[in-house]
N, C-alpha and C positions, 0 to 999 in steps of 0.2 A: 504266285505259288500255284502249283497244280497238283492234282491227285488222280489216281487211276482207280476206277471201280468197274463193276461188271454190269452188263445189261443182257437180258435173256431174249433169245429169238427162237421160239419153239416151232416145230413143224411135225406133222403126223407121218410116221413111217410104219411099214408093215411089222406086225408083232413077230416075235421069235416062235416059230413052230407051225406056221401056216395060217389058214383061214379061220377067223373067229366066227363063232355061232352065237345066236341070241341077239339081243338088242345091242346096237353099237354103243360101246363104252360102259355097258352095264356090268360086264364081268360075270353074268349069271347064266351063260350058256353052258353047253356040255364041255367046252374047252375053257373053263374058267381059269385054268393054269397058264394061259397064254400071257405074254408080257403086254401090259397095257401102258407102260411108260412111253411118253413122247420123247423123241430125241430132241435135245436142247443144246444149242451152242452158246457159249459165254464169250461175249466180245468185250475187250477192254476199251473204255472210252476215256478221253481226257476231258476233265471238267474243272473249270476254274473255280476255286473256292471263293466264296464271299469273304471279304476281310472281317475277321472276328477279333474283337478287342480281348485284352487279357481278362481272365475270369475274375468276376467280382460277385459278391453275394447278391447284389441287386440286379444281376443280369436278367433281362426279360421282363422286369417289373413294369417298366415304363409303357404307356399306351399312347396311341395317337388320338388327338381330339379332332373330330370332324363336325362342323356346325351344320345342322340340318334345320331348315326353316319349318316352323310348325304351320299346319293348315288350319288348326283350330278345331278339327273334327276328330272324334274318337275313333281310333283304329282297333283292329283285332288285337294288336300287341298291347294297346292301352287296356283293353278289357282283360287280357291275360294277366297283365301286371297287377291290375286291381284285384283279381281273384286271389293273388298271392299275398295281398296286404291284409292282415287281420282286421284293421280298422275299417276297411272298405268292404270286406267280404262277410262280415258278421261273425267271425270266429273269435268270440270273447275269450275263450280259453287260451288261444294263441296270443292274443293281445296281452293277456295277463302273464303268459310265459315270457314274453319279451321283457316286461317290467321286472319280473322275478329274477331273470338272468342278470339284469343290470345291478340289482340289489345284492345278489350273491357275489358278484365280482367285487363289490365294495367290501364284503366280508373277507374275501380272499386277500385283499390288500390291507386290511385293518391292522394297526399296530397299537402299542401301548398308549400312544397319544391320540388315538382316534376317538371320535364321538359318534356313537350309534343311537343316541337318544331319539332322533327323529325316525329312525328305521324301526325301532322296537315299540311294541305296544306297552302301555303302562304296566299291565299285569303279565308281561312276557314271562313264560316259563320254559325251561329247557332241561332236557336230560344232560348229564355230564357228557361231554364229547369224548372223554377218555373212559374206558370201562373200569369198573371197580374189581372185576374178576376176569382173568385171562387164562387161556390154555396155551402153554408154550411148547413148541416142538422145535427140535434141532434137526435140520435136514443134512444129508451128506454134503460136504464142502463147507460146513459151518454156517449155513444159512439158518437164521432164527426167524420163526414165524409165530406171532402172537394173535390169537383169535379172542375177541371180546365176547363175554357172555352175560354181563350184568352192567346196567348203567343206572347209577343213582340220580337224584335230582341235583341239578346245578344250584350253586349259591346265588345265581342270578347275574353274575358279571360275565357277559358274553365275550367281551374283549379279553379278559383274563383267560377264559376257557380256550379261545382261539390261539392265543399265544402259547398256552400250555400244550395244545395239540401239536403245534408246529415244532415246539422244542423237543418233542419225543423223537423227531427224525433229524433235527438240525445238529450240525457239528461244525460250527464255524461259518457256514454260509447259510443265508436265509433259505427257508423252504418255500417252494411254490405251492399254492393251493388253487385247484381248479375244480369247476363244477360243471355237471351236465344234467339238465332238467329232462328226466325221462318219463314223467307221469304227472298228470294234473287231474284232480277230482273236484268238480264244482259241488260245494256243500249244499245241504238243504236250506241253510240260512243264506240268504242272497249275498251277504257281504263276506262270507267266509269260504275259503277253499284250501285244499292241501296240495302239496307237490312232493313227488319223489325225486331225490337228487343224488346223483353219483358224485362222490367227493374223493379227490385225489390230492394227497399231500406228499410231496417228494423232495428229497434233498440229496446232494452229493457233497458230503462234508470234506473239509481239508484233510481229514485223516484217511480219506480214500475209502470210507465205508458207507456205501450208498444205502438209503433206507426209504421206505415208502409206506404210507397209510392209504388204504382203500376202504371207504365206508359208504353206507347209504343212509341218508337223512330223510325223514318225513317232516316237512315244514308246514306249519299252519299259518295262513295269511288272512288279513282282514282288510277290506276296502276294494274299490274298483278303480279309483283314480290314483291318488297317492296310496301306496300300500304300506302296511305295517306288519312286521313279523310277530306273530302271536306265540309261537312255540316251535321247538325242535325236538323230535324223537329220533334216537339213533337206532336204526333197524339192524345194521350189521357193522362190524369193525374188524379189519385185519391189518396187522402191522408186520412188515418184513424188513429184516436187517441182513445185509450181506457183508462178509468179512473183507471183501475187496470188490472192485469193479469186475463183473463177470465177463463182460464183452466190451471191447473198445472199437471205435470206428477206425479201421485201418485203410480206408479207401485211398486217401491222398498218398500215404506212404507206399502202398502196394502199386499204385499206378504212376509213380513218380517218373518212371522211364518210358511212359506211354503218353506223350503229349496229345495224341488224338483223343484220349479219354476226356481230358480237360476241355479241349476245344469243342467236343461234340456232346458228351454225356453229362457234363456238369451244367448244361443249360436245359431248362425245362421246356415242356411242350409249348408253353405260351411264347417263349422266345422264338422257337423254330416256326410256329404257325404264322408269325409275322413275316417270315422270310421264305417259306416254301408254300406251295399251293396244292390244290387237289390234282393238278396235272402230275405232280410228283407222288400222289397218293399219301400226302401228309394229312393225318386225321388227328384232331385235337383230343380224342378220347384215349389215345395211346394204345394200350393192350399189346405192347411188344414184350416178348419173353426172353429168357436166357437158358442156356444149357451148360452144364458143368461136366467135364470128363477129361481124361488124359489122352490128348490127341497125338502126342509124339512119343509115348511109351517110356517116359522117364520117371514114372511113378508119382508125378505131381499133377494135381488137377488144374486144368485150364478152363477158360470161360469163353463161350460164344454169345455175343449180345446182338439180338435183333433190334432193328430200328425202323422208324417210319419211312415212307417213300421219299426218295431224294437224299437220304442220309445212308451211308454205307453201313452194312452189318460189320461187326468187328470181332476178330478172334484174338484174344489176349492169352499168350502162352506164359506159364509161370516159370520163373527162374529159381535156382536153389536158395536164394536169399529171400524169397517171398515176394519179390517184385515181379511185375509182368511186362512183357513186350508185345507190341502190336505186330502180329504176323498175318493180318487179314489179307493183304494183297499177295504176299508170298505164298499163302496157302490157297489162293484163288477162291476166296469165299466172301469177298466184300461186295455183296450184291446191293444194288440200289433200290430194288423193288421193296415195297412195304412188306415186312416179314412179321408174322404174329408170334411164332414160336419155333423152337429147334430141339432136336434130340441128338446126343452124342452116344451112339450105340454100335455094337459090332453086328452088321447086317449080313456079312458073308462068312462069318466064323473063321476068319483068318488071323484072329488074335489082336487086331488093332481096331480102334474106334472110328466108325464111319459117321457121317453127318446127314441129318435130314432137316430141311428148312421149309416151313410152311409160309410160302409167299402169296401175295395177292394174285399172282399168275398161276402158279403150279405148286404142288408139293414136290420139292426137289430132293433127289437122292444123290449123295456124293460119296465116292469110295476113297478111303484113306490109302494113299499109295506108299505110306511109310513116312515117319518123321513129321506127321501133321500136314502133309500136302495132299490136296484132294482133287479128284477127277469127277467131273459132272457126268453121272451115268443116265440121267433122264429125269422127267418130271411127270407126275400123275395129275390129270385135269379134273378128277372126279369131285373135288371139293371147291366150289367157287369162292368160298369165304372162310378158309380154315383159320381156327383160332388156336387150338392146342392139340397136342398129340400124346399118345401113350403107347408104348411098345411092350409086347409079351408074346410068348409062343403059345397061341390059343389052341392050336391043333396038335401040339406035342410032336411036331415033326423035326425038331432040332434047330429051327431058325426063328428069328424074331419077326412077328407080324406087327402091323401098325393100325391103330385106331385114330382116325382124324375127326376132330370135333368141328362142326360147321355151325357158326353162331346164327347168322341171319340167312335169309333165302336168296342170297346173291345180290348183285348190283341193280340199282335203279337206272333209268335212262340218263339221269344226271350224274351217275358215277357214285352215288351214295351207297353205303353198305350198312348192314346191321340195322339197329333201331333208327339210324339216320335215314334209312330207305323206307322202312315201314314200321308201324307200331306193333308191339306184341299184344295180341287180342285173344281172350281177356287178359288183363294185366297180371292176374295171379294164377292163371292156368292156361298160358298161351300154347297154341299148337300150330302156329304159322311161321316157325323158324326154319333153319336149314336142315339138310340131310347129312348126317354123319356117315362115314364110310369105314369099313374094315378092309384093309389091303393085305391079302395073303402073300407071304414071301415064298417064292418058288425057287430061290437060289439064283446065284449069278446076277443079282440085281434085276430080277424079274418079279413084278408085282401085278396083282389083279384085284378088282373090287369083288368081294364075296359077301357083301353085306346082307343081301336078301337070302341067299342060300344058307347062310349061317344063322338066320333068324333075328338079325339085328335091325331089320326094318320095322319091327314092332315099336310103336311109340317113338318114331324117329323123325318127327317134324317139330321138335322143340328147340329152344334157344340154348344150345349147349356151350358152356364155357370150358369144361374140363372133364376128364375121365381118369379113373384109377383102377388098375388091375390088381387082383388078389384072389388066391384060392381060399375064400372065406369058409367054404364048407368042407375043406380038407379032403377032397375026393380026387386030387391029383391033376386037376386042370384049372386054368386061370379064369376066374369070373370077372365081371366088369361092372363098375359103378359109374354112372354117367350123371354129371351135375348140370342142371339146367337153370338158367335165369328165368324169372317170371313164371315159375310153376313147378310142376312135379319132376322129380328125378327118377332114374331107372336103375334097377339092380338086375343085370342080366346073368342068370345062372348058366354056367357052361356045363352041358352034359355031352361029353365026347365030341366037342366041336360044334354043337348046336345050342343056341342060346334061347332063353325064355325070360321075359321080364317078370320078376317076382317081387318088385319093390312094394307094391300095395300089400301083398300077402305077408311080407316079412316086416312091414311097418317102417320103411325107410324112404317113402316117396318124398317127404320133406318139402312141401310146397313153399318155396321162398325165392329169394334172389341168389341162387346158387352160383358160386364162383370157383370152388375147389373142393377136393376130397383127399383124405389120407387114411390109410388103413394102419392099425396098430393095436397092440394088446393093452388097453387102458387099465384094466384091473388085474392083470397078471394071472388070468385063469387059463392061458394057453389058446384062447379063441380070439380071432381077429375082430376088433371093433372098428367103428367108422366115425370119423370126424369130418363134418361138412362145413365149409366156409360160406357164409351168407352175408348179406348186408344187414347191419344193425342200424336202425333209424330212431333217434331220440324223438324227432318230430312225429314220425309215424306211430311211435309208442304212445305219444300224447293224443294225437288227433283221432286215431281209430277207436279210442275208448270213450269218445264223446257222443252224447245222444244226437247231436247235430249230424255227425258222420253216419251213424246207424240209420237215421231217418232218410239220409240222402241215397242209401244203397238199395236199389230195387231188387237185386239178386239174392239178398240174404247172405252175402259173403263176408260179413263183418269179421267173423272169427278168422277166416282165411287171410284177410288183409292185416289183421293183428299179428298173425303168424309171420307175414312177410316182413314185419318190422322187428321181430324178436331177436334175430341174429343167428349165430352159429348153432350147430346141432352135434351132440355126441350120442351115437347109437351103440349101446353095449349089447353084444350078442349073448343070447341065452343058451342053455344046454341043448335045446331042441332046434337051434338054428335061427329062431326069430330074434328080433332086436327090440330093445326098449329104449325110449328116449330119456337119457339122464342129463340133458343139457343144463337145465336150471339147477338141479340139485348138485351137480358137479361144479357149478360156477363158471362155466365155459361158454355161455351163450353170447355175452357181450364182447365181441371181438372188433367192435367199431365197423367201419366199412371194409370188411375183410376181403382179401383176394386170396393169395396162396396161404395154405395152412398145412401143418404137418406134425406128425409125431416125431419127437427126437429126444434122446436122453441128454439134456443139457448139462447136468451136474454129475453124470457118471455114477448114479446110485442104482442102476439097474431097472429103473422105472422110466416109462416113456412119458415125457413132458409134451406140451403143445406149444408150437411157435406159430404165430399168426402175423402175416404182413397186412397192413391196412393203410387206408388213405385214398385220396383222389386228387384232383387238380388243386393245387395250392392257391391260397389267396392271402390277403393281408392280415386276416384274423389269426391271432396266436393264442387266444384264450379258450379254444374249443378242444375238448378231449378227443 
């Protein structure tokens, strides 16, 4: 079986309009309007596909075993592994956290026949797991939400209380109960300590009415070897019932006419990393994005999916029945270069949607020739490691310009990129990342780098994952929020085409592991608010509050490191333009390992809800929130 894909062969040609001035490639000379795109040819290549078995749920799980003889000497890897082992590294709090997690999993599986006598202290006391008083709200769409406000003392039978808790959401099928340990406090008494635990009880009943309980428990424990549970206090409780399943996974039915999706996309990065190499630019960290838009003008949204090096990008065009077909090769967009992100936007104002692809080689610009067939117009080399892109008309000249986020500072001699090539230093406030660029659109697919002249080189050496445009100050031009991993974010206020970073002044620097940002009106006051997706770390939330951690930090940055682990941020804009952090009070900080995040009205009630995609490389554990 064979397949055809594309390979890029760029060469430099003279720009449209004559001689460039200023530094080569900078786009900051007097003639910054000159075209800086390189001419690029796309050559079809025939590449034999490796035989791929039929899709199974276990694909890519198996690993190869290679026996390596031990020298008997401690290596750097041995020391690194030892530092991660609580028993060997002296982290008593983390050793206890492991024990607590195992015991909590027993609670989650406990049934009416279970015996918890050995786990519970003789004088175990617990609050009732179900509140005695609740506030009930009915949301549009018939969604019922119950918030607990009072918890009496349990009669002492924990098994009965757990069964009663699960039955509140069960409807024919057993509920699942999962725990995440997010805090641990070592008590003044040597044998006692407390833990803060996120509790999730969820069920999808046979009546099709899904329900879920989210709670926080503060558990008291005694012991250091075998542990016993001394008590449970319920800190918060929320119960949600939906009249029907709100969303269903339609992936398989939508892609039933596109076998390439099953062969390629339904296998994880672990599977492909065993079959493709760095020569192909296959990186195990992933970071490939998608773009959605109507490429053929039929009123239906289509999807362009970027992939790692050695795997072709795919364009799936939607049919009237909701299924999609693979038009990648016919549209001439099945590039084999590793691609981080894409945009489907109208760059030339001709009424159809063009395509921009951020590849490991160049940022590619493709013109839609009609009916979703594209012509490669050139590529810009100014971003050696582009991760994501955002388009807006920053100068109000009538066409879309492009901001390109560059995560790391280019490739190492070995070909590594991003944090694989160099470490962010310092971890919580890194300034050794890549250089983002602003490409001005001069019409007819002519673009130039105007980053410096527009004022966007200020604070422009950070590890940028994403950016979001919005006229937050309502002065008629698009402002820009830039989200950085390992440190501070930037809010560039646009004043007639000139930008200034006002993030610190306006309270939205948000030093964390930034991944994404979305603008929306969270409180319905007519002013745009900001939601930032960051990494939430349960381990970080435990470790950074320990005295051992604080004593190990020479720079006095404990509070900053605690912030790195907290999670997502919601910044609500005030009357005078500043922002206040409402993340914790609004209950939107814990988005797990959050990537993309966005405001969206999911139940059509006129209020903007929040949707957060999260996760990372999968493994065999299924009990982790």
